[in-house]
C-alpha positions in Angstrom: 55.1 66.6 -20.8 53.0 69.8 -20.8 52.8 72.0 -23.8 53.9 75.6 -23.2 51.6 78.5 -24.1 53.2 81.5 -25.7 52.0 84.6 -27.5 53.8 87.2 -29.7 53.6 90.8 -28.6 53.4 93.3 -31.5 53.2 97.0 -31.6 52.3 98.7 -34.9 53.0 95.4 -36.7 56.5 95.0 -35.2 57.3 92.1 -32.9 58.7 93.4 -29.6 58.7 90.1 -27.8 56.8 87.1 -26.6 55.1 86.1 -23.4 55.3 82.5 -22.2 53.1 80.9 -19.5 55.3 80.1 -16.6 55.5 76.6 -15.0 53.1 77.6 -12.2 50.5 78.3 -15.0 49.4 81.6 -13.3 51.7 84.2 -14.9 53.3 84.9 -18.3 56.9 86.0 -18.5 58.0 88.5 -21.2 61.0 87.8 -23.4 62.2 90.7 -25.6 62.8 90.3 -29.3 65.3 93.1 -29.4 67.7 94.9 -27.1 65.3 97.9 -27.2 62.9 96.0 -25.0 65.4 93.9 -23.0 64.8 96.0 -19.8 61.4 94.2 -19.6 62.9 90.7 -19.9 61.5 88.4 -17.2 58.7 90.7 -16.1 55.6 88.7 -15.4 52.0 89.5 -16.3 48.6 88.0 -15.6 48.0 87.5 -19.3 49.2 88.3 -22.8 46.9 91.4 -23.1 48.3 92.8 -19.8 51.8 92.5 -21.2 50.8 94.1 -24.5 49.1 97.0 -22.7 52.1 97.6 -20.5 54.7 97.5 -23.3 52.5 99.7 -25.5 52.2 102.2 -22.6 56.0 102.3 -22.3 56.4 102.9 -26.0 53.8 105.7 -25.9 55.4 107.3 -22.9 58.8 107.2 -24.6 57.4 108.7 -27.8 55.6 111.4 -25.8 59.0 112.3 -24.1 60.8 112.4 -27.4 58.1 114.7 -28.9 58.3 117.0 -25.9 62.1 117.3 -26.4 61.7 118.2 -30.0 59.3 121.1 -29.4 61.1 122.4 -26.3 
């Protein structure tokens, strides 16, 4: 039996999900820790850092949009 490889994805100290190496051992699948990130469930990435960069980018874009709405 092979051991799975998983990593916690955190943004600003908050856990947003985990990535787990898939059976084919090439990609990592994202699993959200809350409904807020559930739209990304099942997305695959080359590695944990790629997943973290993507999710961080999504959070930054959303924050930017919210700030733009506040000052408009």
